Every structure is written in C-alpha cells, then in structure tokens.
N, C-alpha and C positions, 0 to 999 in steps of 0.2 A: 655618153651614157646611154642614150636611146630610151625606148619605152619597153618596159617589162610588164608582164601580166600575171596576176595571181587569181587562181580559181577560188570562188567564194560562194557561200550559200547564205540566205537570209533567215531561214527557218524551215523546219522539217515536220511532216505530219506526225501527230501524236499517237494515232490509232494503232500503229503496228500493222503488219501485213495481214493478220487475221483478226483484227480488232481486239487484240489483247488488252489494250488500254480500256476500252469500253467494258469488257467483261470483268476486269478487275474492279472498276468503279461500281458496277451493278451488284457484284458479289458483296462488296463492302456495305452498300446501302441495304442489302437484304440480310445483313449480319451473318453471311456465310463465310466471311473472311475477317480475321482480327486486324487491327490497325498495323501491328508490327509486320505481319506477313504482307499486307497491302503495300506498305512502304518499301519493303524489300523487293517485291515483284516489280513495282513501278521503277525502282532504281535499275533493276536488271534491264527492263525495257528501254529506259532512257539511255543507258550506256551502249546498248546495242545499236540504237539509232546513230549515236556519235561514231561508233566504230565503222558502221556502214558508210557514213559520209567520207570518212578518211580513206576507206578502201576504194571508194569511187573516184578518188583523186582530188577531193576538195581540200584546199590548203587553209582557207579561212573558214573555220567551222563554228557556227553559232551555238552558244550554250545559254541556258536560261529561258529558252523559248518553250520548253516543256512545261506542262501545267497539269494539275489534277482536275481542272474544269475550264478555266478561261484566264488568259493573260491579263486582261483588265482587272478581273477580280483579284488575281495575285498581287497586282500593283496596289490596289486599294487596301488589301490586307497588310501588305508590307508597310504601308504608311498609316496603319491603324484606323482606316476609314471604315468603321463598323457602325451601322445605324443603331440607335439606342434600343430599338425593339429586340435586338439580339442579345442584349444584356451581357456583353463580354467586357471584363475588366482586366483580362490577362495581358501581360506584356507581349507574349508570343501567342498568337491566335491559334486556337485548337482546330483540328480538322472538322469537328462537329459544328463549330461556329462558321467555319469557311463554307461548308456544304449547306448550312442553314440559310446563309445569305443567298446562295445560288438557287436553292430549291424550296425554301420556306419551311415553316414548322406549323404545328397546330395553333400556336399562339401568334406567330409573326409571319406576315406575307413576305414572299421572296423579293429580292431587289428587282428592279425593272431590268428587262432584257431587250436589246434592240440589235439591229444589223450593223455589222462592221463595215462602214462606208457602203459601197455598192456591191457587196458580196452576200452570199447566203450563210455566212458565219455570223453567229449571234454573240454579243458580249454582254456581260453584266455591267450595268451603269452605276458607277460609284455615286453615293449620296453624300455630298460634302456637308451641307447644312451648317451646323455649328461645331462640327468635329474639328478638333485641333490635330493636325497631322503630326505623327511621330514615327521614327524608324523602329519598327518592331523586330525586323530581321533583314539582313543584307542578303536577299535571295540571289542576286547575280553573283555575289562573291562566293556564296555556298556552291552554286552551280559551277563556277570557274574552278574552284579548288577541287571539287569532286572529280571532274574529268582530268584535271592535271595529275592528281594523285593516283587515280584508278587506272587511267589509260595512257598517261604521259602525253596527252594532247594539249597543246597551247590553244585553248578555245577563245572565241570572241564573244564576251558577254553581251546579251541583248537586253535593252530596256525600252519601255514605252517612254517617250520624251515627255517632259513636264508640260509643254504647250499642248500636245495632243491629249494627254491625260486629263487636263483641266477642260479642254474644249469638249471632250466626250463625257464629262461628268455633269451632274445636276446638283441643285440645292444651293445655288448662289446667284446673285444678281450680276448682270453683265458688267456693270461698272466696278464690281469688286474683283474682277479678273486679276488685275495687276497686284493688288494687295494680297490676294490669296496665293498667287504665284510666288510671292516673296517668302511665304511660309514653307513652300515645298523645295525651293532651290537649295537651301542649306542641307536638306536631307539627301538630295541628289548629289551634292558635293561630297558629303560623307561617304556615300556609296562609291563614288568614283575614287576618292582618296584611298579607301580600303582596298579597292581593286588595284590601284597603282602600287600600293605597298606590297600586294601579293604577287606583283610581277606582270599583270595584264598589260598587253601592248596596245591592242585595238579594242574599242568599245563601240558597239552598234547602238545608236539611239534612234528609235523609230519615230519620225514626225510626219506621218501621212497627212495630217491636218493641213500642212503647208501647201498641199496640192488641191485642197478642196475650196476653191474660191476664197482663199485666205485674205482677209482685209489688210491692205497695205499698211494702215496705221498700227496694226498689231505687231508689225515687224520690230517696233520699238521694244516690245517685251522679248521677242526672240533674240534680238541683239544683246539685250541685257543679260539674259540667261546664259548664252554661250560665251559672252565675255567673262562672266563670273566663273564658268567652268574652266576657261582657258587660264584665268588668273590663279584660281585656287588649285587646279590640278594640271600644271603646265607640261608634265612629262608623260601624259597619257594621250593616245591618238584617238580622236572621236570621228567615227563615220556617221554623219548625220544622214539617215536613210529616209528617202521619200519613195512612194509607190502609188500605183493605181491610176496615175495621170501624170501630165507634164507639170513641172514646177511653176508655181505662181511666183511672180516677181524674181525671176532668175538672177538678175544682177545682185539683188540684196541677199539671196540665198547663198550664192557662191562667195560672197564677201564675208560671210560669217566666220568667226575665228575658230574653225574646226580644221581637222587634217584631211577629211574626205567628205565628199558629197555623193550620195547614191541617187541615181535617177532611173526612172522607168522608161526604157526605150522600146517597149512594146505598146502599152496603152497611151504613152505620151510621146511617140516617136516624132511626129511632125513638129510639134512646138519645141521639144527638147533639142532636136537636131538643128532647128533654126536658131535657137538661142546659142548653141555652141558655135555655129557658123558666124553669127553676127557679134556675139559678145566674147567669144573665146572662153578659155578655162584657166583659172589661176595656176601659175607655175609652182606654187608651194602646196598644192593639194592633190590628192588622189581622187580619181573619178571611179565610182562604182557603176558599171555599165550593166543595167538590167535588161538583157537582150533575149533571154529564154523565158517564154511565157509561163508565169507562175500560176495562171488561172485557167488555162485550157489544156487539153490533153493531146494536141496534135504534135507530131514529131517536127522538130525544127529542120528547115532546109539549110544545111550547113554551108552550102555554097553561097546562098543568099545572105545568111547571117555573117559569113566571113566578109562579103562585100560591104555590108552595113558597118561592120567593125573597122574596115579599112577607111571608110568615110569618117567615122567617129575619130579614129586615130589621127587623121589628117588635121584635126582641130585641137589635138591634145599636146600639152608640153611634155618634155622628157620626164621620166620618172616611173614609179610603179603605180599601176592602175588595176582595178579588180573587175573580173568578168563574173556575172552572177545572174540569178533569175530576176524577173521583173518585180517579184514580191516573194514573201514566204511561200513555201510549197505546201503550207497548211491547206490550201484550197484545191489540191488535186489528190487523187488516190496514191497509194504507196508504190506499187510495182505492177507491171504487166505480166510478171512471171506466172501467176496462177490463172491467167485467162486462156482457157483451153477450147472454148466454144466459138470464139470470134473467127471470122474468116481470116486466113493468113494475110491476105492483102490489107484488110482493115487493121488487124493487130500490129502488123509491122509499121503502120502509119501512126501509131499511138505512142505517147511518151508520158509516163506518170513521173512521180517524184524521183525515183531511182534512175530512170532513163534520162531525166533532165539533168541530173548530176553528171551523168556520163557525157551528155552533150556539152555541158560547161567545160568539162575536163578536155574533151576533144578540141573544142574551139580555142581554149587557152593554149593547148599544145600547138595548134596551127599558128596562132599569133606569135608564139615563142619559137617559131621555126622548127617545130617537131611534129609535123603533120602525119597522121595515119592515113595513107592514101587508100588503102583497102576499105577502111571505115567510111571514108568520104565517098568512094565509088558505090558502096552498098547503100548509103544514104540517098544518093541520087536515083538509084534503081527503085527504091521504095516509092519515091514521088512519081516516077514514071508509071509504075504499075497501078498506083492508086488513081491517077488521072485517066488512065485507059479504062478503068473498071467502073468508076462512080462519077457523080456530079455532072450529069448531062441534064441541065436545067430544062424543065418541061414548059413549053409554050401553052400547052393545054391547061395546066394549073393556073397560069397567069390569066388566061382568058376566062376561066370559070370564076376566078376571084373578082374580076372586073364586072361581072354580072350581078354580084351581090348588092343589096341595098345597104347603105351605110347609116341609115337612121330608121327609127320605128315609124309605122304608118300614121300614128297619132301621138300628140305630145302627152307628157306624163299626166297632166291635169285631167285629160279626157280618158286616158287608160285607167287611171285610178278608179273612176266611176264604174267602168266595166269590171275591174278586178274586185272591188268591194261588193258589187252585186253578185259576182260569181262565188266568192269564197265566204262571205259573211262571218269573218273572224271577229273575236272580241277585241276591244281596244287593248293595247299592250300584248299582242299575241306572243306566245312563247314558242321557241323552236331551238334547235341546236345547229351547229355549223356543218355537220355532216357525218363524221366518223364516230364510231363507238369502239370500245376497247378491243385492241388486237391482242388477245390473250395468247398464252403459250399454246393452248389447244388450237386456236385459229392458225397460228404460224406452223404448227406441226402438220395440220391437215393440208395446208397449202404446199408445204415442202414435200409431203408424201405424194400429192397429186403431181407436182412438177417432176418428181423422180420416177413417175409411172407406177408407184405403189398403190395408188387409188385410181379407180376408173373415173371418167368424166361424170358418169351418173352418180357415183358415190360422193364425189366432191360437190356436185350441184345440190344433192340432197342435204349435205352438211350445211352449205351456204344458205339454202332456203330455211333450214331449221334455225340457224342463227338469226336470220332476218325476222322470222316469226317470233322468236324469243324476244327480240328487242322492239318489235312493233307492239307486242303485248306489254312490255315494260313501259314504253312511252305512253301507251293508252292509260295504264294504271297510274303513272306519274301525273298525267293530265296535260301533257304538252298539246299545243294547238296545231302545229304543223310538224309532221314527222319526217324522218329520213330512214333509209333502209340499212344504214350502218356501215357500208363499204367493206364488208368482211372479205370480199373477193379481191380486194385491192392491197397490194403490197406497199405501194407508195402512190401519192396523188399525181405524180408526173410519170413515174415508171409504168403504171397501169395503162395509161393512155398511149404512151410511146410504144408499148408492146403490141398495140393493136393498130398502129398507124405505120404506113410505109416510111422509110427513111431514118428510122431509129435503130440503134444497136445497144445491146445491154451487156454489161460486164458481170462476171461472177463475183468479183471481189473488189470492185472499184469504189470503195466506201470513202466518204468524206465527212468530216465532223460538221454538224450544223450547230448544235449547242449541247453543252454537257456531254452526256454519253449518247445523245441522239445523233445517229449517223444516217446519211442518205447515200444512195447509189445513183448519181445523175445519169440519165441516158446520154448517148452520144448521137447527135444529129449529123449524119454523114452524107445524106442524099436528099432528094426532094421529098417533102412530107405530103402524104396523100391519104385520104379516107378510103377504107376498104369495105367495112361492114359495121353495123351498129355495135357499140361498145358497152353501153350501160342499160339498154332498154329492158333486157330480160329480167334483171334483178329488181329494177325500179317498178316495172309493171307487176311483178309478183308481190312486192311489198304493198303496192296500192290496192291489190285485190284483197288484202287482209284487213282493211280499215276503211271507214267512211271519211276519215280525216284526210286532208291533202298530204301527199308524200312528195317531197322535193326530188327532182332529178338532180344529180350532183356531177358537175364537170369541173375540170381545171381549165382556167382561161389560157388563151394563146400566149400572153406575155409571161405568165408564170411558167408555163411549159418551156418557153424559150430561156428565161432567166435561170431556171433550175436544171437546165441541161448543159452539156458541153456542146456548143453550137458549131456548125460548120463555119469556116473562116474565109470562104471564097466568094460569098455574096453578102450584101448588107444585112444586118440583123433584122431590120424591119421586113425584108422580103421573106425571111424564114417565118417571122411572126404572122405574116399574111397567109402563108401556106397553111400554118397550123389553124388559123382562124377559119379558113375555108373548110378544112376537115371538120372542125367543131360545128360549123353551121349545118352540115349534113346530119350530125348527131343530134342537134337540137330539134331539127325537123322530124327526125325519127322518133324522138321522145314525144313531141307534140302529137304526132300521128298515132302514137300508142296511148293517148289520153293523159299524158303527164304534162300539165300546163303550168306548173310552178317549177322553175328550173334555176338552179344556182350555178353560176359560172364564176369560180373563185379566182381572184387575182391577188393573192397574198404577197406576191413578189413584185407588184407593180412599182412600189416606191423604191425598192432596193436597186432597180435598174436605172434610177436617176443618175445622170452623169455627175461627176464631182464638181464640174464647172457649172455654175448657175446659168451662165449664158447659153449653155447647151440643153437646158431643161426643156424648153418649149418644143424643140425639134423632137426630142425623145417622147415627150408626152403626147404630141400630136399623132405620131405613128402608133404609139401604144393604145391610145383611145380609139384610133381608127381600127386597129386590129380587133379590139373588143367588140366594137359596133358591127364590124363585118360578121363576127361570129353570132351575134345575138339579135340583130335587127329584123331578120326575116321570119317573124312570128306574129301571131294574132294579137290584137290589143288586150284581150283578156288573159293572155299568157303572161304570167308574172316572172320577170327576170330578176334574180337575186345575185349579189356578188359578195365576196368577203375579202377584206384586206387586213394585212398585219402591219404593226409598227408604223402606222401612217401618221405623220404630222399633218393633221387635217388642214391647218392654215396654209401650209406650203403648197397644197395640191387641190384646194377646194374647187377650182375651176375645172381641173382635169377630172376629178371625181364626179362633179356635176355633169361633165360632158360625156361620161360613160353611158349616161341615160339608163342606168339600171333602175328598176322599180324599187328595190330594197337593197340597201348596202349594210353589211355588218363590219364593224371596225374594232380591232383589238385595243382595249383601253385599260384593262384591270391592273396591269403591272405598273402603269403610270399613275395609279391611285386616283383615277378620274381626271387627271390634268387635261386630257384631250377635250373633256366637256367644256373647258373654259373657251375653247376655240369657237363654240357656238354662241357665245355671248356677243361676238362681233361678226361672225360669219353666218349668213342665212343659208340653210340647206332645205330645199322645198320638197325633197323626195323622202321616202320612208327609210328609216335607219335603225340599226341595232348596235348600241355601244356595249361591247362585251362586259358583263357585270361580275364575272369571276374568272380567275386565272387557272387555266387548265394545265400549265406547265409545272404546277406544284401539286403534291399529294394532299395539300391542306384542303379541308372542307369548310368553305365560308358559311357563316351563319345567315339566317333569314334577315336579321337586322342589318348586317353589312350590305347585303344585296339591296335591301329597301333603301338604305342611305344612298347607294349609287344611283338607283332609279329616280329617287326624289331629286337628287342633284341634277340629273339629266332633264327631268320634267320642268325644271326652272327655266330651261333655255330651249326645249323642244316641245312641240305640241304632242299631246298624247295620241292624236290621230295618226301620227307618223312614226311612233316609237315602237320598236320590237324589243323583246327580252330574250337574251341568248348568252351562252358562255362566250369567251373571247376567241376561241379557236376550236378545232376539232378535238375529240376526246379519245383519239387512238391510243395515246400513251398512258392513259389512266386505267385503273382496274375497275371491275364492275361495282364493287361496294362504294368506292369514292364517287363514281359517276352517278349512281342512283341517288345517293344521299345529297350530293350537290344539286342535282336537277330537281329533286323534291323541294329542297330549300328555295331554289330559283322560282319554281312554279308557285310555291306558297307566298313568296315575296310579291310576285306579280298579282296574285289574287287579293292579298291584303291591300296593296296599293289601289287596285280597282275598287275594292270595297270602300276604302277611306276616301277615295275621290269620286265614288259613285259613277264609275266608268262602265259602260255597257258595250253594245255592238258598234262597230264602225258605221 
C-alpha cells in the first residue's frame, strides 16, 4: 500500500485581500449596512476563501473557521454561554447580543479579551459562571452544508475542542473542571452526530491546550472525552489538532481513540521528531504534519522541507497522512500579490497565506512522486539571491550593545526620592497610556502625505496643530502627566520600524489582532540599527506648550520583536538586543532634549512566553535584559514608565520587578479587577497604574465605577505608588468618548484624594 499524502489546511485568514471583512463589520456597526446585506456580503467573502483554497490545490479544506469576530466567542454563543448582563433569553443568539459581548454596551461591559496562546491574536474569554450550556445552533454543520451545497466542496468542519474551550474559559473553580466538562460533552456529541448524518468524513478538533504544559493528570479527562466521541460517533474521523509547540505526553496523545493527530513540526520540531523516532506512530492513525510555518512570512526552502519530510516518513506506518501548515494561517497576511514596493529579492523570499497553500501543494506532489522541477529550481534560486543580498550580521552592533549598562545607576528607592523632588506630582497622579484618537481626518492627512499630495511642512503643521489641540484638552480635563498623542504614528511598531534599519513594510500585509482591529507587522529582514532620532521633535514641541510633564513614548524591544515577522536565521534574543541598542540611543536623545519622563511600552512581553513553563525563565531572562539595555543608561531623576497588556501578574511578578521600570501600567479593566487580587499576596514595591477603564469598548464608564476600581486597588496598594490611567492607548476611540471617559477618570481620582485627604507625594 505504501504512504500517500493529502494536502491540508487548518484555517484561513478572515480579512480578505483588501480587508473586506473589516470594512463590512465597521459599516454594520456604524449603521451604514443593514443586517441582511451584511450577512449576504460575508457569505460571499467566506465562499471566495474556500474556492481559493481549492484552486490552490488543497484537498482537505477547513470550514467553520470563518467568524464575524472571534472563534472562541462563536463557540461560547453556540453553547449559550451568555453573561447575564447581556439579558439574552433567545434560543438563537442575535447579532446584536453577539457584538455586545465582544464590544460592550452603555449598560454592560464587554467580555474579557486576552491573547490566543503566544500570538498577537486576541480572543473573547467565555464566562461560564452559573450558565448552563445548551446547543443554540450547530455552527459547524451549517458551515459544512453551506460549502457542500454552494460549491460542491467536501469540507472539513473545524471546532475548538472541549478541553481547550474550558481551559481558556473563566468563571469556575479548578476542581469543577471535570463536572463542567461532562455538561459540554453531550453537546459536542450532538454536533458530531449531526455532522455524521450530513455526510462529513473528517472533523478537525483543535486542542492546542494539550501543548501548553498540560498536566499529565488531566489526560484522564481527555481520554474520557475522546472515548465518548468514539463510542457515540464511531463512523466519523476525528483529526485531533495541536499546534504552536511540541505535544505534551506524546504517548498518551497518540493513544487517544481518534483517527488522526496533528503535530506542529515547525515550532515543535525537535521534541516531536524525537517522539516519532523513539515512540513511533500508531498504524491505525493518520499524522497531520504541520511543516509550513503558519506564523511567519518567509518562503519555505522546499529542498530542506522535503528532506525533513523524508525523515518524518521513515518513522511513519503505511497509510494516508496529511501535509499542512503548522497552525491556522489566521496569523499571516493573505497574499503577496499586491506588494509592489518591496525589493524583488525580498518579495520573492516572502510567503503569505496563499503562497503557503502553494508550498503545501508542491510538497504534497513531491511526496506523491509528482514533483515540479522548475518550481523547485526557482525556489532554490530565491534562497541563493536572498543570502547574497542580506543578513550579513554586524560585529559593530554587537560591540556597541556590549558597552551598554544593564542596570540603573541607583536602586528604585533612591531614584524615587530624586523623581518625587523633581516632578512634585499629587498622590494618585492621572495620565494616559499614550495615543489619542486616530480619526479619519488624521488618517487622510497621513495618507495624503505618504502619497506626496501634502508637503512635509504642511503635514508637520497639521501634526503640531493636533498636538496643541490635545495638550489643551488634557490641560482642561486636568490630567497630571500629559502625552503628545502620537498622531504622526500609524502603528506603535510600524512607526519605529520605518525609522530603523533592517525593517521592511508591506502595503497590504494586514493581520487580524482583535475584532476588526488589524495590524500590519513589519518584517525584520536584516540587522536593526539606529539612524536618527525618531520621536524627539513631536515630544519636544508638546512639552513647549505646557508646564506639566509630557511623557516621551516609545515601543519596547520585546514588543517590537513580538509584533514583527522576525528574521529566522539568528536567535530571537539577538534581534531583541539589536532593537534595544537602537532604542537606547533614542532615549538618550529624548533626555538630552529635556524629556525626562519616558514610557517604553512592552504590551507584548507576556504573549512571547513559551507555551512550556520550563522554558519561561530563559525567555524572561533575555526579555528583561533587552528592556534594561534600552532603559538603564539614564539619570536617576529620569522616570522610566512601561505598559503591559493582558498580564497575569502572579505568573510574572519577578520578571516585571526585574524590568526595574519606575512606573508600570497594567491592563486590568476587562478582567473586572481580578488582577488586583494578585497584590493581596504579591508585594510590588515600585509605582503602578492598574487600568481602571476599558478602552476597547465605546462604553463610557461612570465616575462611581472608576472609584470602585481605585478603592479596591488601594486596599492592597499604597497610595504613594498608585497611578490612575485607562488600561491602554486611546487610538481606537473617538474624541467624544475619550474626553468624557477621561473627565470621569480625573473626577474619580480627585474625589478619592478628597475622601482620603491625599495631597502631594
């Protein structure tokens, strides 16, 4: 019989080549589109994605991965997991309730949002609490029937597995996991039975939690779940899909009663190949080989990949196996077709979602003895040209990095005295995280300048006028520490990458971050180096307009790395150190210009944590070192701030403390203050701002709500260390929402000061 290979995909980007998905959502939210038209247009987009995958030669095509916001939210709604504050009693949940959960309403805060494992994709966290799960709609069945009837494609329905769904949910005690799981399993069984009746052959059940330092004792639950599926739905083939890392407890995983196991042979190569070599692979199962990187944009070396596949094949039993990306292609842009400004050598070296599908098809043909020799020859020439043109690592950069101090000249306790004497701020000082609304007017001006329709003088005048407008607004609101607003910045990473050597930028390389929020990650293709000051001009201008301190605003080295598509030829930490060196020059330039309160944001620090806990220390050590390389070469009176998103403080307290920032702000509002509980047992001796309202929602929180959050924090934090701020930047909000919310925030701080009789530090 031998081995045969099937080309497979795990998931496709929702956005569309020109962000059609985003535009439809935002038109609906602005009431520019009625629901019927919205659904019709979304269906058209969804079907086009499936037709494209078929045209690219993919045989096992995923269906049901398309969503109107987030796949975890879809799963929660499918099971009727609707928090009571949204007051939904309908059996089939309306679109308005669905979007209310994601974005909040005037009466109800949005559901918590956090990062999907160690990616920059955010998911909505299901709130189980006392909700009784029920099947409101079989979404995978609907998706399967749609593509079968409309396109004649025998799709592969995709579900988030019950283990992962519960592991990523909140609102229950750890000891209740097993009993809660029992409530969901019959619902999954019903979904699978209806798919079986409809004729579905393979079902992809995503269980990435099994790769995230999964406790071996919890395999009892995994075994019970999949035994139930096998018993109740014996005639359907389940591909249990893992990704982002090597499998935990490989022997137990491959012994589960499923028909296929999907493994990541990109990010989990060493451990997975070793497990195959030593443990083998069951003769009655198919292996899903994730060998094309679903999270980075570099073209695959087909010769190397073919050699890796030959090694994998040597450990496999006869039968049919699947060649696929290492994860869903949700995490990369759609196509390189519209990239007209990249150098030909660099563009040829890139592979977005559509190109990755072609690579999968070509490799599958090679394995099935149908190689395209010309395509293979072209692939090798691409790698040769790129190696001849780029990536000559600079010894000079390494030498300069080694000269930087890795710690401040004085400890925090002594620096604080210098800083309190210098700034003379009130207790509970109020500030923002950095950005102000990027209105349509701002975007149009930037676009006109980039197209050459506005001169540099016209553009700079516009930016200065916006800075002055918002400095005046901040003064009127009564904030204590101001920011210039970042109106000149398109994105907090792209802005810096455009001014540093070694970064390239796409025209249309958009990736979904959350909801309709998209980012266009830079591509780090060569050595990173500082060329000239990047932020001094705007910050110095803002400071000239006010007597209050204006923070310099930078993005930290680890966030720039984690939110870019990084080069893959040197260790990630070396790239971070190069970025840190460049930022250290910028910080000295700000300090020399009289800007001595500088915020170096690291919102992506936690998302870079490896999925395996045993690898955390190594990552955190070099991440902290990179931050300190960037920020330590300043005067004691210069106050270094940082900001972090979605940080589970108790998991990272030592690393956060080791950053040695004078002030840290942490996003907490969507978790409804739960992070504050960490301070009841963890002592943090530096200054800190726990975000007291959610900027991801258009909802304007009341003064009372904010006071309640502040009061709760003050029960565990001394007032002398506590700052008042929103939980993140205000770029995505409009002017009216921003001003009203900040006024309420300042009023809340003032009322707390008055009630506690708090004065100057």
